[in-house]
C-alpha atoms as an extended CHARMM CRD file, in Angstrom:
* protein
*
       193  EXT
         1         1  MET       CA             26.5560000000        8.0500000000      -15.5800000000  PROA      1               0.0000000000
         2         2  ALA       CA             27.7240000000       10.9920000000      -13.5470000000  PROA      2               0.0000000000
         3         3  ALA       CA             25.3020000000       12.8830000000      -11.3270000000  PROA      3               0.0000000000
         4         4  GLY       CA             23.6640000000       15.7710000000      -13.0930000000  PROA      4               0.0000000000
         5         5  THR       CA             23.7780000000       14.0930000000      -16.4820000000  PROA      5               0.0000000000
         6         6  THR       CA             20.5910000000       14.7970000000      -18.4780000000  PROA      6               0.0000000000
         7         7  VAL       CA             19.2440000000       11.8870000000      -20.5440000000  PROA      7               0.0000000000
         8         8  PRO       CA             16.7350000000       12.6490000000      -23.3070000000  PROA      8               0.0000000000
         9         9  LEU       CA             13.6440000000       10.4620000000      -23.0400000000  PROA      9               0.0000000000
        10        10  GLY       CA             11.5200000000       11.7590000000      -25.8340000000  PROA      10              0.0000000000
        11        11  PRO       CA             10.1860000000       14.9540000000      -27.2640000000  PROA      11              0.0000000000
        12        12  GLY       CA             10.2270000000       17.4540000000      -24.4930000000  PROA      12              0.0000000000
        13        13  MET       CA             11.1540000000       14.8920000000      -21.8840000000  PROA      13              0.0000000000
        14        14  THR       CA             14.5120000000       14.3830000000      -20.0390000000  PROA      14              0.0000000000
        15        15  CYS       CA             15.7480000000       12.5830000000      -17.0040000000  PROA      15              0.0000000000
        16        16  THR       CA             18.4780000000       14.0300000000      -14.8230000000  PROA      16              0.0000000000
        17        17  ILE       CA             20.6220000000       11.5640000000      -12.8500000000  PROA      17              0.0000000000
        18        18  PRO       CA             20.4610000000       12.6530000000       -9.1420000000  PROA      18              0.0000000000
        19        19  ASP       CA             23.3720000000       13.0220000000       -6.7810000000  PROA      19              0.0000000000
        20        20  HSD       CA             22.0900000000       10.2210000000       -4.6060000000  PROA      20              0.0000000000
        21        21  PRO       CA             19.9930000000        7.3860000000       -5.9260000000  PROA      21              0.0000000000
        22        22  ASN       CA             16.5740000000        7.0450000000       -4.4210000000  PROA      22              0.0000000000
        23        23  TRP       CA             16.2600000000        3.3380000000       -3.5440000000  PROA      23              0.0000000000
        24        24  LEU       CA             12.4910000000        3.6430000000       -3.3580000000  PROA      24              0.0000000000
        25        25  THR       CA             12.5380000000        3.4400000000       -7.1760000000  PROA      25              0.0000000000
        26        26  ALA       CA             13.4560000000       -0.2730000000       -6.7280000000  PROA      26              0.0000000000
        27        27  VAL       CA              9.7560000000       -0.6750000000       -5.6650000000  PROA      27              0.0000000000
        28        28  THR       CA              7.9510000000        2.1100000000       -7.5650000000  PROA      28              0.0000000000
        29        29  HSD       CA              9.2940000000        1.0340000000      -10.9580000000  PROA      29              0.0000000000
        30        30  MET       CA              6.9330000000       -2.0020000000      -11.0010000000  PROA      30              0.0000000000
        31        31  PHE       CA              3.8720000000        0.2560000000      -10.7520000000  PROA      31              0.0000000000
        32        32  LEU       CA              4.7670000000        2.4210000000      -13.7880000000  PROA      32              0.0000000000
        33        33  HSD       CA              4.4590000000        1.4530000000      -17.3940000000  PROA      33              0.0000000000
        34        34  GLY       CA              5.6610000000        2.7390000000      -20.7430000000  PROA      34              0.0000000000
        35        35  GLY       CA              2.1870000000        2.9980000000      -22.2800000000  PROA      35              0.0000000000
        36        36  TRP       CA             -1.2270000000        1.4000000000      -22.5250000000  PROA      36              0.0000000000
        37        37  PHE       CA              0.0040000000       -1.6930000000      -24.4790000000  PROA      37              0.0000000000
        38        38  HSD       CA              2.7030000000       -2.2920000000      -21.8550000000  PROA      38              0.0000000000
        39        39  LEU       CA              0.2120000000       -2.1110000000      -19.0400000000  PROA      39              0.0000000000
        40        40  ILE       CA             -2.4040000000       -4.2740000000      -20.8360000000  PROA      40              0.0000000000
        41        41  GLY       CA              0.2360000000       -6.9030000000      -21.6720000000  PROA      41              0.0000000000
        42        42  ASN       CA              1.3010000000       -7.1930000000      -18.0700000000  PROA      42              0.0000000000
        43        43  LEU       CA             -2.2560000000       -7.2830000000      -16.8050000000  PROA      43              0.0000000000
        44        44  TRP       CA             -3.0540000000      -10.0370000000      -19.2930000000  PROA      44              0.0000000000
        45        45  PHE       CA             -0.2510000000      -12.2710000000      -18.0760000000  PROA      45              0.0000000000
        46        46  LEU       CA             -1.0850000000      -11.4940000000      -14.4260000000  PROA      46              0.0000000000
        47        47  TRP       CA             -4.6920000000      -12.4510000000      -15.1320000000  PROA      47              0.0000000000
        48        48  VAL       CA             -3.8420000000      -15.7820000000      -16.8600000000  PROA      48              0.0000000000
        49        49  PHE       CA             -1.2550000000      -16.9460000000      -14.2360000000  PROA      49              0.0000000000
        50        50  GLY       CA             -1.6600000000      -14.8090000000      -11.1120000000  PROA      50              0.0000000000
        51        51  ASP       CA             -4.8550000000      -16.1340000000       -9.6430000000  PROA      51              0.0000000000
        52        52  ASN       CA             -3.6680000000      -19.7590000000       -9.4930000000  PROA      52              0.0000000000
        53        53  VAL       CA             -0.3570000000      -18.6250000000       -7.8960000000  PROA      53              0.0000000000
        54        54  GLU       CA             -2.2680000000      -16.5360000000       -5.4190000000  PROA      54              0.0000000000
        55        55  ASP       CA             -4.4640000000      -19.6090000000       -4.6030000000  PROA      55              0.0000000000
        56        56  ALA       CA             -1.3550000000      -21.4340000000       -3.6510000000  PROA      56              0.0000000000
        57        57  MET       CA             -0.3140000000      -18.8890000000       -0.9620000000  PROA      57              0.0000000000
        58        58  GLY       CA             -3.1100000000      -16.4800000000       -0.1020000000  PROA      58              0.0000000000
        59        59  GLY       CA             -3.4630000000      -12.7620000000       -0.7790000000  PROA      59              0.0000000000
        60        60  LEU       CA             -1.0160000000      -11.2450000000        1.6670000000  PROA      60              0.0000000000
        61        61  ARG       CA              1.7010000000      -13.7530000000        0.9760000000  PROA      61              0.0000000000
        62        62  PHE       CA              1.1490000000      -13.2520000000       -2.7680000000  PROA      62              0.0000000000
        63        63  ALA       CA              1.5580000000       -9.4580000000       -2.3730000000  PROA      63              0.0000000000
        64        64  VAL       CA              4.8750000000       -9.9340000000       -0.5450000000  PROA      64              0.0000000000
        65        65  PHE       CA              5.9750000000      -12.5840000000       -3.0850000000  PROA      65              0.0000000000
        66        66  TYR       CA              5.1260000000      -10.2390000000       -5.9840000000  PROA      66              0.0000000000
        67        67  VAL       CA              7.1100000000       -7.3080000000       -4.5950000000  PROA      67              0.0000000000
        68        68  LEU       CA             10.0930000000       -9.6290000000       -3.8170000000  PROA      68              0.0000000000
        69        69  CYS       CA             10.0320000000      -10.8500000000       -7.4120000000  PROA      69              0.0000000000
        70        70  GLY       CA              9.9760000000       -7.2270000000       -8.6690000000  PROA      70              0.0000000000
        71        71  LEU       CA             12.9330000000       -6.4400000000       -6.4180000000  PROA      71              0.0000000000
        72        72  ALA       CA             14.8490000000       -9.4360000000       -7.8090000000  PROA      72              0.0000000000
        73        73  ALA       CA             13.9920000000       -8.2440000000      -11.3350000000  PROA      73              0.0000000000
        74        74  PHE       CA             15.3520000000       -4.8070000000      -10.5380000000  PROA      74              0.0000000000
        75        75  ALA       CA             18.5430000000       -6.3060000000       -9.1130000000  PROA      75              0.0000000000
        76        76  ALA       CA             19.0510000000       -8.5580000000      -12.1980000000  PROA      76              0.0000000000
        77        77  GLN       CA             18.6300000000       -5.6250000000      -14.6070000000  PROA      77              0.0000000000
        78        78  ALA       CA             20.9530000000       -3.4410000000      -12.5240000000  PROA      78              0.0000000000
        79        79  LEU       CA             23.6420000000       -6.1350000000      -12.4550000000  PROA      79              0.0000000000
        80        80  ALA       CA             23.3590000000       -6.7500000000      -16.1360000000  PROA      80              0.0000000000
        81        81  ASN       CA             23.8360000000       -3.0930000000      -17.0040000000  PROA      81              0.0000000000
        82        82  PRO       CA             24.8380000000       -1.0710000000      -13.8820000000  PROA      82              0.0000000000
        83        83  SER       CA             25.7960000000        2.0670000000      -15.7910000000  PROA      83              0.0000000000
        84        84  SER       CA             22.4890000000        2.3860000000      -17.7390000000  PROA      84              0.0000000000
        85        85  ALA       CA             20.8420000000        5.7600000000      -17.8130000000  PROA      85              0.0000000000
        86        86  ILE       CA             17.6770000000        4.3380000000      -19.2970000000  PROA      86              0.0000000000
        87        87  PRO       CA             14.8140000000        4.3300000000      -16.7810000000  PROA      87              0.0000000000
        88        88  MET       CA             13.3530000000        0.9360000000      -15.9480000000  PROA      88              0.0000000000
        89        89  VAL       CA              9.6290000000        0.8530000000      -15.6650000000  PROA      89              0.0000000000
        90        90  GLY       CA              7.0180000000       -1.8870000000      -15.6670000000  PROA      90              0.0000000000
        91        91  ALA       CA              5.7560000000       -4.8530000000      -13.7580000000  PROA      91              0.0000000000
        92        92  SER       CA              7.1210000000       -7.4180000000      -16.2480000000  PROA      92              0.0000000000
        93        93  GLY       CA              9.8530000000       -8.6710000000      -13.8610000000  PROA      93              0.0000000000
        94        94  ALA       CA              7.3840000000       -9.2550000000      -10.9930000000  PROA      94              0.0000000000
        95        95  ILE       CA              4.9160000000      -10.8600000000      -13.3670000000  PROA      95              0.0000000000
        96        96  GLY       CA              7.8810000000      -13.0000000000      -14.6890000000  PROA      96              0.0000000000
        97        97  GLY       CA              8.0890000000      -14.1610000000      -11.0610000000  PROA      97              0.0000000000
        98        98  VAL       CA              4.4810000000      -15.1850000000      -11.0910000000  PROA      98              0.0000000000
        99        99  MET       CA              5.0720000000      -17.0480000000      -14.3120000000  PROA      99              0.0000000000
       100       100  GLY       CA              8.1410000000      -18.8290000000      -12.8430000000  PROA      100             0.0000000000
       101       101  ALA       CA              6.0000000000      -19.8640000000       -9.7980000000  PROA      101             0.0000000000
       102       102  TYR       CA              3.2240000000      -21.1270000000      -12.1030000000  PROA      102             0.0000000000
       103       103  ALA       CA              5.7280000000      -23.1200000000      -14.0760000000  PROA      103             0.0000000000
       104       104  ARG       CA              6.9670000000      -24.7990000000      -10.8830000000  PROA      104             0.0000000000
       105       105  LEU       CA              3.4620000000      -25.2900000000       -9.3280000000  PROA      105             0.0000000000
       106       106  TYR       CA              1.5070000000      -26.3880000000      -12.4020000000  PROA      106             0.0000000000
       107       107  PRO       CA              4.0130000000      -27.5850000000      -15.0400000000  PROA      107             0.0000000000
       108       108  ARG       CA              1.5390000000      -29.7870000000      -16.8840000000  PROA      108             0.0000000000
       109       109  ALA       CA             -1.4550000000      -27.3020000000      -16.7960000000  PROA      109             0.0000000000
       110       110  PRO       CA             -2.8890000000      -26.6660000000      -20.2770000000  PROA      110             0.0000000000
       111       111  VAL       CA             -2.0510000000      -23.3180000000      -21.7280000000  PROA      111             0.0000000000
       112       112  HSD       CA             -4.2250000000      -22.3230000000      -24.8040000000  PROA      112             0.0000000000
       113       113  LEU       CA             -2.2810000000      -20.5190000000      -27.4850000000  PROA      113             0.0000000000
       114       114  MET       CA             -3.3660000000      -18.7840000000      -30.6460000000  PROA      114             0.0000000000
       115       115  VAL       CA             -0.8940000000      -19.4950000000      -33.4810000000  PROA      115             0.0000000000
       116       116  VAL       CA             -0.8020000000      -16.9690000000      -36.2580000000  PROA      116             0.0000000000
       117       117  PHE       CA              1.0340000000      -17.8180000000      -39.4440000000  PROA      117             0.0000000000
       118       118  PHE       CA              0.4110000000      -15.0820000000      -42.0440000000  PROA      118             0.0000000000
       119       119  VAL       CA             -3.3250000000      -15.4140000000      -42.6660000000  PROA      119             0.0000000000
       120       120  PHE       CA             -3.7130000000      -18.8220000000      -41.0010000000  PROA      120             0.0000000000
       121       121  VAL       CA             -4.8610000000      -18.6960000000      -37.4330000000  PROA      121             0.0000000000
       122       122  ASN       CA             -5.1220000000      -21.7820000000      -35.2470000000  PROA      122             0.0000000000
       123       123  ARG       CA             -5.5090000000      -22.5500000000      -31.5230000000  PROA      123             0.0000000000
       124       124  THR       CA             -3.3850000000      -25.1190000000      -29.7460000000  PROA      124             0.0000000000
       125       125  VAL       CA             -2.8770000000      -26.3850000000      -26.2100000000  PROA      125             0.0000000000
       126       126  VAL       CA              0.5540000000      -26.9040000000      -24.7140000000  PROA      126             0.0000000000
       127       127  PRO       CA              1.7120000000      -27.7790000000      -21.1580000000  PROA      127             0.0000000000
       128       128  ALA       CA              2.6300000000      -24.7230000000      -19.0790000000  PROA      128             0.0000000000
       129       129  PHE       CA              6.2220000000      -25.7270000000      -18.7210000000  PROA      129             0.0000000000
       130       130  LEU       CA              6.6530000000      -25.7020000000      -22.4890000000  PROA      130             0.0000000000
       131       131  MET       CA              5.0500000000      -22.2600000000      -23.1040000000  PROA      131             0.0000000000
       132       132  LEU       CA              6.7890000000      -20.6370000000      -20.0310000000  PROA      132             0.0000000000
       133       133  GLY       CA             10.0540000000      -22.3840000000      -20.8120000000  PROA      133             0.0000000000
       134       134  TYR       CA              9.9180000000      -20.9500000000      -24.3490000000  PROA      134             0.0000000000
       135       135  TRP       CA              9.1610000000      -17.5260000000      -22.9560000000  PROA      135             0.0000000000
       136       136  PHE       CA             12.0920000000      -17.7500000000      -20.5780000000  PROA      136             0.0000000000
       137       137  LEU       CA             14.4920000000      -18.9080000000      -23.3260000000  PROA      137             0.0000000000
       138       138  ILE       CA             13.3850000000      -15.8850000000      -25.4870000000  PROA      138             0.0000000000
       139       139  GLN       CA             14.1920000000      -13.4840000000      -22.6560000000  PROA      139             0.0000000000
       140       140  VAL       CA             17.6280000000      -14.9210000000      -22.1440000000  PROA      140             0.0000000000
       141       141  LEU       CA             18.4770000000      -14.9180000000      -25.8380000000  PROA      141             0.0000000000
       142       142  ALA       CA             17.1290000000      -11.4250000000      -26.3340000000  PROA      142             0.0000000000
       143       143  GLY       CA             19.0690000000      -10.1570000000      -23.2970000000  PROA      143             0.0000000000
       144       144  ILE       CA             22.4440000000      -11.4360000000      -24.3120000000  PROA      144             0.0000000000
       145       145  PRO       CA             23.1390000000       -8.5890000000      -26.8070000000  PROA      145             0.0000000000
       146       146  SER       CA             22.2380000000       -5.9960000000      -24.1130000000  PROA      146             0.0000000000
       147       147  LEU       CA             25.1790000000       -7.2250000000      -22.0530000000  PROA      147             0.0000000000
       148       148  ALA       CA             27.5870000000       -5.7610000000      -24.6470000000  PROA      148             0.0000000000
       149       149  SER       CA             25.8810000000       -2.3970000000      -25.1780000000  PROA      149             0.0000000000
       150       150  GLU       CA             23.2720000000       -0.2190000000      -23.6120000000  PROA      150             0.0000000000
       151       151  ALA       CA             20.3060000000       -1.1140000000      -25.7260000000  PROA      151             0.0000000000
       152       152  GLY       CA             17.0620000000        0.5890000000      -24.8960000000  PROA      152             0.0000000000
       153       153  GLY       CA             13.5620000000       -0.6820000000      -24.8720000000  PROA      153             0.0000000000
       154       154  VAL       CA             13.0750000000       -3.8850000000      -22.9440000000  PROA      154             0.0000000000
       155       155  ALA       CA             14.6560000000       -4.8730000000      -19.6800000000  PROA      155             0.0000000000
       156       156  PHE       CA             15.1690000000       -8.5970000000      -20.6060000000  PROA      156             0.0000000000
       157       157  TRP       CA             17.3050000000       -9.3840000000      -17.5900000000  PROA      157             0.0000000000
       158       158  ALA       CA             14.5960000000       -8.0470000000      -15.3120000000  PROA      158             0.0000000000
       159       159  HSD       CA             12.2660000000      -10.7020000000      -16.8190000000  PROA      159             0.0000000000
       160       160  VAL       CA             14.8970000000      -13.3550000000      -16.3120000000  PROA      160             0.0000000000
       161       161  GLY       CA             15.6300000000      -12.3160000000      -12.7680000000  PROA      161             0.0000000000
       162       162  GLY       CA             11.9650000000      -12.0690000000      -11.8290000000  PROA      162             0.0000000000
       163       163  PHE       CA             11.1990000000      -15.5470000000      -13.3430000000  PROA      163             0.0000000000
       164       164  LEU       CA             14.1100000000      -17.2240000000      -11.4650000000  PROA      164             0.0000000000
       165       165  ALA       CA             13.0180000000      -15.5250000000       -8.2470000000  PROA      165             0.0000000000
       166       166  GLY       CA              9.4940000000      -16.8930000000       -8.7460000000  PROA      166             0.0000000000
       167       167  VAL       CA             10.8150000000      -20.4490000000       -9.3100000000  PROA      167             0.0000000000
       168       168  LEU       CA             12.8400000000      -20.2650000000       -6.1490000000  PROA      168             0.0000000000
       169       169  LEU       CA             10.5340000000      -18.2520000000       -3.7860000000  PROA      169             0.0000000000
       170       170  ILE       CA              7.3520000000      -20.3110000000       -4.5690000000  PROA      170             0.0000000000
       171       171  GLY       CA              8.8340000000      -23.1070000000       -2.4490000000  PROA      171             0.0000000000
       172       172  VAL       CA              8.8750000000      -20.7230000000        0.5810000000  PROA      172             0.0000000000
       173       173  PHE       CA              5.5210000000      -18.9310000000       -0.0120000000  PROA      173             0.0000000000
       174       174  SER       CA              3.2010000000      -21.6800000000       -1.1840000000  PROA      174             0.0000000000
       175       175  LYS       CA              1.2230000000      -23.6630000000        1.2900000000  PROA      175             0.0000000000
       176       176  PRO       CA              0.9040000000      -27.4120000000        0.4920000000  PROA      176             0.0000000000
       177       177  GLU       CA             -2.6670000000      -27.5650000000        1.7670000000  PROA      177             0.0000000000
       178       178  ARG       CA             -3.6990000000      -24.6420000000       -0.4880000000  PROA      178             0.0000000000
       179       179  VAL       CA             -2.1070000000      -26.2770000000       -3.5200000000  PROA      179             0.0000000000
       180       180  ALA       CA             -3.7990000000      -29.5900000000       -2.7130000000  PROA      180             0.0000000000
       181       181  ALA       CA             -7.2480000000      -27.8550000000       -2.3580000000  PROA      181             0.0000000000
       182       182  HSD       CA             -6.6530000000      -25.9960000000       -5.6550000000  PROA      182             0.0000000000
       183       183  ASP       CA             -5.6830000000      -29.2690000000       -7.4100000000  PROA      183             0.0000000000
       184       184  ALA       CA             -8.8250000000      -30.9290000000       -5.9430000000  PROA      184             0.0000000000
       185       185  LEU       CA            -11.1160000000      -28.1980000000       -7.3690000000  PROA      185             0.0000000000
       186       186  VAL       CA             -9.4040000000      -28.5490000000      -10.8290000000  PROA      186             0.0000000000
       187       187  ALA       CA             -9.7780000000      -32.3650000000      -10.7090000000  PROA      187             0.0000000000
       188       188  ARG       CA            -13.5710000000      -31.9160000000       -9.9990000000  PROA      188             0.0000000000
       189       189  GLY       CA            -13.8070000000      -29.5840000000      -12.8950000000  PROA      189             0.0000000000
       190       190  ALA       CA            -14.8020000000      -26.6540000000      -10.6010000000  PROA      190             0.0000000000
       191       191  TYR       CA            -12.7450000000      -24.2910000000      -12.7230000000  PROA      191             0.0000000000
       192       192  LEU       CA            -10.0870000000      -24.4270000000      -15.3850000000  PROA      192             0.0000000000
       193       193  ARG       CA             -6.4230000000      -23.5410000000      -14.7060000000  PROA      193             0.0000000000
């Protein structure tokens, strides 16, 4: 899109493409959300998977890891659709990185799922690699159509990029002694994954 182009976002809202991109948006996008459900969904996945990943590296390293995963998510989405005028907001890519790290650190950890089939509701337990692998596959399949057109709504390639960054970066950021201490606590039943 050319500089000065105005993109309608909603009733009474527009976004004007600036002359020079502000690269700070590569960081700030992961702290904005498209609404309460978007924010709550991201916080839920961060709550489920984030504490165990943070246990593996410590708080400061986790913060750096999180931002790097968000930057990778931003880059993946920008590469997938470089001419998009649709603003990208949300922490989903960075949280995808946390999920990728969890899948690599704790692939056999039990993940409790609620399965809803019309009026039937059941709970089941699957290994983390199965649930997170399924989530990753859904992101890739849903993202393929967006390569051919500028579809709005969900930045699927940001999710994919963040997840892959998490899988790769956890090897650098995790501390083996912290992972071993975490596993020992789980083995003693001190807390559940």
